N, C-alpha and C positions, 0 to 999 in steps of 0.2 A: 367564583367559588363553586357555583352550581354546575358549571361545565366540568370542572375537575372532579366533582363528586359523581357526576354521571359517566365519567370516562371508563371506569372498570366495567360498568354495565354495557356500554357501547362496544367495548372490546369483546366481551363475551357474546354479544349478539352477532358480531361480525368476525368471529374468531377464524373462520375458514379463510376469509379474504386477508386477514392480518397475517396468518401463518404462511399463506401463499406468497405474499409480498416479502415477508421476512426470509423465506427460503430463497427466493429469487435474488434478494439483496446479498445474502451470505454467499451464494454460489457465484455471483458476478464479482464480488469483492475478492473472494478467495482465489478465483481463477486469475484475475488481473494481478493480484499481489504476487502469486507464484510465477506468472509469466514475466512480469516486469522485474521482479526481484531476481529471477534466474538470469535474465538478460543482463542486468546490472552486475551480477556476480561474474558472469562470463567476461564482460568488458573490463572489470576490475582486475581479474586474474591475468588477462591478456596484457594489461598495462603494468603488471608487477615487474619491477626491475628495469623498466623501460621509461625513463623520465619523460621523454617527449610524448609517448603514447599515453602515459598517465595524465599529463597535463591536458592532452586532447580530450580524454574522457571526462575530466573535471569540467572542461569548457562545455562539452556536450551536455553534461548534467545541468550546468548553469542555464544553458539555452532552453532546455526542456522545462526547467523550473519556472521560467518566465511565461510559458504558454498557458493561457487560461483554459481550464477544462472544457468550458462551454464552447470556446472557439475551436478547440480540437474536435469536439463532437460535430459541430457544424461543418467543419472542413471534411470530415469523413463521410458525411451524408451522401454526396454524389458518388463516392467510391463504393461504399458498403451498404448504403440504404439505411433502413431503420431496424431497430431490434437489438439483439444481444451483441452482434459482431462489432459495430462501431463503438458501443459502450465499453466492450472488453478492450479494444485497442486503445481507446482514449485513456482508460484507467490504468492500463499497463504502462503507458508512457508516463503517467503521473507517478507511478511507483518507482521508476528508474532512478531519478536524481538522489533521493535520500539514501537509498541502498548503496548506490555507486560511491557517493561521497563517504559514507561510513566505512566501506570496505577499503577504499584507497587510503583514507586517513589512518585506518588501523594498520594497514600494511606498512605505511611510512613510519609509524611509531613503534614498530616491532623492535624489541630489545636487540641492539647490535651485538651485545655479548653473547646472547643466545644463538644468534645467527653465526657468529664466529666459532662458537663451540660446535655447532652442527657441521660447519665446514671442516673443522678439525677432525671430526669423526668420520669424514669421508662422504658426507651426504652430497648428492648432486643438487644443482640449483632447483630442480623441480621438487626434489624431496624436501629441501629446506622450505620451499614455499608452502607445501601442503602439510608438513609435519611440524613446522615451527611458526612461520609467519602467519598462516591462516588461523591456527588455534589462538595465537596471541591477538589477532585482529577480530576474533569472534564477538567480543562484547560490543565493539563499535559497529560491527556489521549488524548485529541484532538491534542495536539502537536505531540504525538506519531502517530496518524492517519495521520497527516500532513506529517511527514517524510516518513511513509509507502506509502502514495499515490504517492509521487514523485518517490520512489524506484520502485514501482510496474508499474507505467506508463512507466518509463524508461526501466525497465527490460522486459516489454511486447514486446519490439522490438525484443528480442531474440526468441520469439515464432515462428517467420518465419522460423527458422532453422529446426523446426520439424513439419511444416505444421499447426501451430496455427493461422496463418493469422495476420491481424492487419497492422499497418503502417510500421512495419518492413519489410513487403513484398516489399514495394516501395523502401526501402533502399537497400535491398539485390539485387533486380532486377536492380536497378540503377547502383550498383557496377558491377554486372555481364554483363550488356549490355552497360556499359560506358555511361549511360544516366543520365547526371548530373541534369537536371530538375526533373526527377523522384526521384533521390536520395535526392535532396534538399527539395522536397515537403514532403517526409516522415520524414526527419530529423527535419525540421522546425515544422511540425505538432506535432511530439512527444514532442519537446521542449515546444511548446505553451500549450499542454495538461498538462504537468508536472507543468508549471508555473501557470496555472489556478487552478489546484488542490492545489498547495501550497498557493496561495493567498486566495482562498476560505476557506480552513480549517484554515488558520491563522487568517482570519477575524472572523470566528466562534469561535475560541479559545479565542480571545480577548473579544468577546461579552458575553461569559459565565464565564469570570473570576469573582471570588467572590469579 
């Protein structure tokens, strides 16, 4: 109880370090989510209307999902060294599977009647994809981004092991120094960031539901 009571005071005394770690964490998470999500959307659109390619992308997503983040970070060390770059690549890979699965599933579940009506109006395959299928798939796509955001924000804590910065630095330093307020500050901030990302994208997904 005394540690929790002293936590606000510790944060105020070390607010510069906390804000720096928070900024690094948000920057890394956002960059990885946009890069990984963008790659997943591109793969999903390439597989639209191509069953074999769609199955291949789903298989790829399954393989990527089984890769532990820490193992990917370790594998990237000889290639990219330490710091932002390997952390960014590893987290981008982590973001691909949920976004890809959400998009592919949403495209598959698009209302056939709407697609037939669009074809009857003379729309090309590409027009049907972007004007009908993709808007109908948007809620599931955003749900994929929602899942990916939580995984990326949480996984970014591991970036501290290879010098990637972020709130994970507070956690690892707290463990190494037996500094419980420092450890709790990092852990609570990571949990709150993940919760905000989940709530924000969940609300957006509900707003765009057809």
